[in-house]
Backbone bond lengths (Angstrom), bond angles and torsions (degrees), N, CA, C in turn:
res aa  C-N    CA-C-N  psi(-1)  N-CA   C-N-CA  omega(-1)  CA-C   N-CA-C  phi
1 M - - - 1.401 - - 1.478 113.34 -
2 S 1.204 120.41 140.70 1.569 121.13 179.03 1.493 109.43 -77.78
3 S 1.288 116.06 139.51 1.389 121.48 176.65 1.437 116.08 -81.75
4 T 1.394 117.00 -10.39 1.392 120.66 -179.72 1.474 116.01 -94.35
5 G 1.390 117.09 -9.44 1.386 121.62 178.32 1.529 110.93 -86.12
6 S 1.276 115.32 159.85 1.534 118.10 179.47 1.519 114.33 -114.31
7 K 1.351 110.55 9.02 1.603 112.71 -175.93 1.429 106.51 -65.63
8 G 1.346 115.86 137.86 1.467 123.45 171.69 1.544 108.36 86.89
9 R 1.274 123.92 -11.90 1.498 124.91 177.52 1.512 107.63 -100.72
10 S 1.383 107.76 141.55 1.502 114.98 179.69 1.573 107.25 -91.47
11 K 1.359 119.89 138.72 1.459 120.24 178.87 1.527 105.68 -73.55
12 V 1.226 118.89 135.88 1.579 123.67 170.42 1.432 105.99 -88.86
13 A 1.374 118.11 125.18 1.447 123.47 176.28 1.499 107.14 -76.60
14 Q 1.312 113.32 134.31 1.530 119.44 -177.40 1.532 103.89 -96.45
15 K 1.288 115.61 133.34 1.518 121.59 173.22 1.506 109.09 -66.74
16 P 1.283 119.18 143.77 1.473 121.29 -179.38 1.477 109.49 -70.46
17 N 1.258 113.92 161.37 1.559 119.32 178.44 1.449 108.14 -58.68
18 G 1.325 118.68 134.94 1.621 122.68 175.40 1.472 109.28 86.22
19 F 1.355 119.04 -5.39 1.538 117.16 -176.76 1.537 112.76 -57.71
20 T 1.351 119.25 -45.53 1.395 122.45 -170.76 1.584 106.79 -68.19
21 E 1.312 121.37 -40.60 1.347 124.66 179.29 1.580 110.11 -62.56
22 M 1.335 117.01 -48.71 1.400 121.22 178.94 1.464 110.84 -61.97
23 E 1.228 119.83 -41.87 1.485 125.89 -179.74 1.555 107.34 -56.79
24 S 1.392 114.90 -47.78 1.434 118.99 179.87 1.524 113.49 -62.36
25 L 1.314 115.16 -40.50 1.440 116.16 175.73 1.474 116.91 -63.97
26 V 1.437 115.31 -39.70 1.442 118.07 178.20 1.488 108.31 -63.98
27 K 1.344 120.28 -39.63 1.467 121.93 -178.40 1.516 107.90 -64.11
28 E 1.315 124.56 -40.65 1.361 125.91 178.30 1.525 115.01 -62.40
29 I 1.295 113.47 -37.42 1.447 119.78 -179.23 1.549 109.14 -68.22
30 F 1.327 115.16 -45.80 1.440 120.00 178.47 1.544 108.55 -60.11
31 E 1.298 111.47 -49.00 1.556 113.68 179.57 1.504 115.31 -57.13
32 G 1.492 112.23 -42.15 1.434 114.27 175.39 1.580 115.67 -66.52
33 Q 1.197 117.07 -15.84 1.447 123.40 171.55 1.487 118.49 -96.93
34 D 1.324 117.39 8.78 1.374 129.09 -173.35 1.497 115.59 49.53
35 M 1.364 111.01 44.31 1.481 120.30 178.20 1.519 109.27 -120.71
36 S 1.353 115.65 152.12 1.465 122.61 -174.91 1.540 106.10 -90.83
37 Y 1.293 115.66 115.92 1.514 124.63 174.73 1.588 104.71 -56.24
38 H 1.327 116.71 -50.99 1.516 123.04 -171.05 1.498 106.72 -68.39
39 E 1.263 122.87 -36.53 1.460 124.00 177.29 1.528 112.69 -60.90
40 W 1.388 109.47 -43.43 1.506 122.30 -176.77 1.615 104.30 -66.72
41 L 1.252 112.31 -47.90 1.491 116.38 -175.91 1.570 109.95 -66.88
42 H 1.250 118.58 -37.92 1.540 125.95 172.19 1.637 108.99 -54.83
43 E 1.361 110.87 -44.84 1.481 115.79 -176.54 1.598 110.25 -66.62
44 Q 1.411 111.03 -39.16 1.476 117.79 -178.71 1.554 106.64 -63.51
45 H 1.315 117.48 -41.18 1.548 120.68 179.23 1.479 111.96 -63.90
46 Q 1.388 116.20 -38.61 1.491 120.51 179.67 1.526 103.39 -67.14
47 A 1.317 124.57 -43.91 1.449 122.27 -170.34 1.524 110.40 -72.54
48 F 1.319 115.31 -27.13 1.465 119.06 177.23 1.505 109.81 -69.87
49 I 1.325 116.43 -49.84 1.515 125.59 176.36 1.529 107.53 -46.61
50 L 1.388 109.55 -57.56 1.507 117.09 -172.64 1.598 107.79 -57.53
51 E 1.234 117.57 -49.92 1.442 123.72 175.52 1.448 113.81 -56.30
52 F 1.228 121.91 -49.71 1.449 124.60 168.61 1.455 116.91 -52.08
53 S 1.293 112.89 -44.96 1.543 118.67 -176.39 1.528 108.92 -68.70
54 L 1.286 118.47 -37.00 1.487 123.45 175.98 1.507 110.85 -65.37
55 K 1.256 117.83 -44.30 1.464 121.42 -178.92 1.521 113.95 -64.40
56 N 1.395 109.90 -26.42 1.380 117.62 -173.93 1.567 111.64 -111.95
57 K 1.329 120.00 15.83 1.384 122.19 -173.17 1.515 118.87 -56.56
58 G 1.329 116.45 -28.93 1.464 124.56 177.16 1.542 109.62 -66.31
59 S 1.314 110.46 -49.95 1.513 114.54 177.99 1.547 111.86 -60.66
60 I 1.272 114.20 -48.58 1.483 120.61 -179.96 1.541 113.38 -60.62
61 A 1.391 115.41 -35.56 1.449 116.21 172.68 1.436 112.40 -67.59
62 S 1.324 117.92 -40.17 1.503 119.88 -174.26 1.563 106.87 -66.46
63 L 1.420 114.24 -40.56 1.556 115.74 179.19 1.500 109.90 -65.33
64 A 1.361 120.77 -33.83 1.430 121.59 -175.89 1.548 108.02 -76.16
65 K 1.228 124.29 -27.97 1.425 127.68 177.83 1.622 108.74 -70.25
66 K 1.449 112.43 -35.91 1.409 112.13 178.65 1.607 117.22 -69.55
67 E 1.319 110.04 -26.07 1.528 116.04 174.11 1.428 115.62 -76.53
């Protein structure tokens, strides 16, 4: 196998500069307000998936019909 090709390898996303520091600050803010950062993040994930699904409902319906 060639070492220059990227077939079969997944690309690892790099966190932007300062991400870890910002994440820590946000967690502290949530903690200071007796809120759960991870619960909030989970809700953001759910909202993103719902929005994505609604934007692509035609494609999803088409795929469902094929199954």
